[in-house]
C-alpha positions as CSV (number, residue, x, y, z in Angstrom):
1,M,0.0,0.0,0.0
2,T,2.8,2.3,0.7
3,S,3.9,1.7,-2.8
4,F,0.5,2.7,-4.1
5,I,0.5,5.8,-2.1
6,S,4.0,6.6,-3.1
7,E,3.0,6.1,-6.7
8,I,-0.2,8.1,-6.4
9,H,1.3,10.7,-4.2
10,P,3.3,12.5,-6.9
11,F,0.3,12.2,-9.2
12,V,-2.0,13.7,-6.5
13,L,0.5,16.3,-5.7
14,V,0.7,17.4,-9.4
15,L,-3.1,17.5,-9.5
16,F,-3.2,19.4,-6.3
17,V,-0.6,21.9,-7.6
18,L,-2.6,22.2,-10.9
19,A,-5.9,22.8,-9.0
20,F,-4.2,25.3,-6.8
21,G,-2.7,27.1,-9.8
22,F,-6.1,27.2,-11.6
23,T,-7.7,28.5,-8.5
24,M,-5.0,31.2,-8.0
25,R,-5.2,32.2,-11.6
26,R,-9.0,32.5,-11.4
27,T,-8.8,34.6,-8.2
28,A,-6.2,36.8,-9.8
29,H,-8.3,37.2,-12.9
30,R,-11.3,38.2,-10.8
31,R,-9.3,40.7,-8.9
32,W,-7.8,42.1,-12.1
33,R,-11.3,42.3,-13.7
34,G,-12.7,43.8,-10.5
35,R,-10.0,46.5,-10.6
36,K,-10.6,47.1,-14.2
37,F,-14.4,47.6,-13.6
38,D,-15.0,51.1,-12.3
39,P,-18.7,51.9,-11.8
40,I,-18.0,55.7,-12.1
41,D,-16.1,55.2,-15.3
42,K,-18.9,53.0,-16.6
43,A,-21.6,55.5,-15.6
44,T,-19.5,58.3,-17.3
45,K,-19.3,56.2,-20.5
46,I,-23.0,55.5,-20.5
47,L,-23.8,59.2,-19.9
48,A,-21.4,60.2,-22.7
49,N,-23.1,57.7,-25.1
50,R,-26.5,59.1,-24.1
51,M,-25.2,62.7,-24.6
52,A,-23.8,61.7,-28.0
53,S,-27.1,60.2,-29.0
54,S,-29.0,63.2,-27.7
55,D,-26.5,65.5,-29.6
56,A,-27.1,63.4,-32.7
57,K,-30.9,63.7,-32.2
58,L,-30.5,67.5,-31.6
59,A,-28.5,67.7,-34.8
60,Q,-31.1,65.8,-36.7
61,H,-33.9,68.1,-35.3
62,E,-31.8,71.1,-36.3
63,V,-31.5,69.8,-39.8
64,K,-35.2,69.1,-40.0
65,L,-36.0,72.6,-38.6
66,H,-33.6,74.1,-41.2
67,D,-35.4,72.2,-44.0
68,I,-38.8,73.3,-42.7
69,A,-37.7,76.9,-42.6
70,R,-36.3,76.6,-46.1
71,V,-39.6,75.2,-47.4
72,A,-41.6,77.8,-45.5
73,Q,-39.4,80.6,-46.9
74,A,-39.9,79.3,-50.4
75,K,-43.6,79.1,-50.0
76,L,-43.7,82.7,-48.6
77,Q,-41.6,84.0,-51.5
78,T,-43.9,82.3,-54.0
79,K,-46.9,83.8,-52.3
80,L,-45.3,87.2,-52.3
81,A,-44.5,86.9,-56.0
82,V,-48.1,86.0,-56.7
83,M,-49.3,88.9,-54.7
84,D,-46.9,91.3,-56.5
85,E,-48.3,90.1,-59.8
86,M,-51.8,90.7,-58.4
87,V,-50.9,94.2,-57.4
88,L,-49.5,94.9,-60.9
89,Q,-52.7,93.6,-62.4
90,A,-54.8,95.7,-60.1
91,D,-52.8,98.8,-60.9
92,R,-53.3,98.1,-64.6
93,E,-57.0,97.6,-64.0
94,I,-57.2,100.8,-62.0
95,V,-55.5,102.7,-64.9
96,R,-57.9,101.1,-67.4
97,L,-61.0,101.9,-65.2
98,E,-59.8,105.5,-64.7
99,S,-59.4,106.0,-68.4
100,L,-62.9,104.5,-69.0
101,L,-64.3,106.8,-66.3
102,D,-62.6,109.8,-68.0
103,E,-64.2,108.7,-71.3
104,I,-67.7,108.3,-70.0
105,Q,-67.8,111.1,-67.5
106,D,-69.8,113.3,-69.9
107,V,-72.1,110.3,-70.8
108,P,-75.3,110.3,-68.7
109,T,-76.3,107.2,-66.7
110,P,-79.0,104.8,-67.9
111,R,-81.6,106.4,-65.6
112,L,-80.7,109.8,-66.9
113,T,-81.0,108.6,-70.5
114,E,-84.4,107.1,-69.8
115,Y,-85.5,110.4,-68.1
116,C,-84.2,112.4,-71.1
117,E,-86.0,110.1,-73.6
118,A,-89.2,110.4,-71.6
119,T,-89.1,114.2,-71.4
120,S,-88.1,114.6,-75.1
121,A,-90.9,112.2,-76.1
122,R,-93.3,114.5,-74.2
123,D,-92.2,117.7,-75.9
124,G,-91.0,116.2,-79.2
125,S,-87.5,117.5,-79.0
126,D,-84.3,115.5,-79.2
127,S,-82.2,117.4,-76.7
128,F,-82.7,117.6,-73.0
129,D,-81.3,121.2,-73.0
130,N,-84.4,122.4,-75.0
131,S,-87.0,120.4,-73.0
132,P,-89.4,122.2,-70.8
133,V,-88.5,119.8,-67.9
134,E,-88.1,121.5,-64.6
135,P,-84.4,122.1,-64.0
136,D,-84.7,121.2,-60.3
137,Q,-86.1,117.8,-61.1
138,F,-83.3,117.2,-63.6
139,I,-80.6,118.2,-61.0
140,R,-82.2,115.9,-58.4
141,L,-82.2,113.1,-60.9
142,L,-78.6,113.6,-61.6
143,R,-77.8,113.6,-57.9
144,K,-79.7,110.3,-57.4
145,S,-77.8,108.9,-60.4
146,G,-74.6,109.4,-58.4
147,Y,-73.3,112.7,-59.7
148,N,-71.7,115.1,-57.2
149,P,-72.7,118.9,-57.3
150,Q,-69.5,119.8,-59.2
151,E,-70.3,117.3,-62.0
152,I,-73.9,118.4,-62.1
153,A,-72.8,122.0,-62.5
154,N,-70.5,121.0,-65.3
155,V,-73.3,119.1,-67.1
156,T,-76.0,121.7,-66.6
157,K,-73.6,124.7,-67.1
158,R,-74.9,126.3,-63.9
159,P,-73.0,127.5,-60.8
160,V,-72.2,125.0,-58.0
161,A,-73.9,127.3,-55.5
162,D,-77.2,127.0,-57.4
163,I,-76.9,123.2,-57.6
164,R,-76.2,123.0,-53.8
165,R,-79.2,125.3,-53.1
166,I,-81.5,123.1,-55.2
167,L,-80.3,119.9,-53.6
168,G,-80.5,121.4,-50.1
169,E,-76.9,120.9,-49.3
170,P,-74.9,123.5,-47.5
171,D,-72.6,125.7,-49.5
172,D,-68.9,124.9,-48.7
173,G,-67.7,128.3,-49.8
174,Q,-65.8,127.1,-52.8
175,S,-68.7,127.5,-55.2
176,E,-67.7,128.6,-58.7
177,A,-69.5,129.0,-62.0
178,A,-69.2,126.0,-64.2
């Protein structure tokens, strides 16, 4: 038996030394890994990653905001260009209407034409200047048709003061003969 123990003894001793070596290595590895693990360092890295991702998100939002602003500016410029064109068209229309107004200023309105035709049919004359129509009625009709006292004075060849007196309007002190 002593021979068996003496034969096993170096074998067990080698196994024991190997087991002890693996245990020591494992313990040393845990200590080294434990020293390498720093919770503050890990938390700092996680925070840095989150900040980097939030900075990336912020940069993405900034780019999107810039794109939205660019699109809004383009739409606004387009609408301003359309409005400028509309203003130019309105100015042209104003000039056209003013020129038409200047052309038809001496032409009586349809109601006035009907009135003149009715009065000329009564007396048989073609001109309303020669008709025996009451001038006061004619002046009131012109006023109802939209003429102002100055225009009525120009049409009837009478002073503005007389026109205002017939219409019952106060004289503004600037009355002149037409």
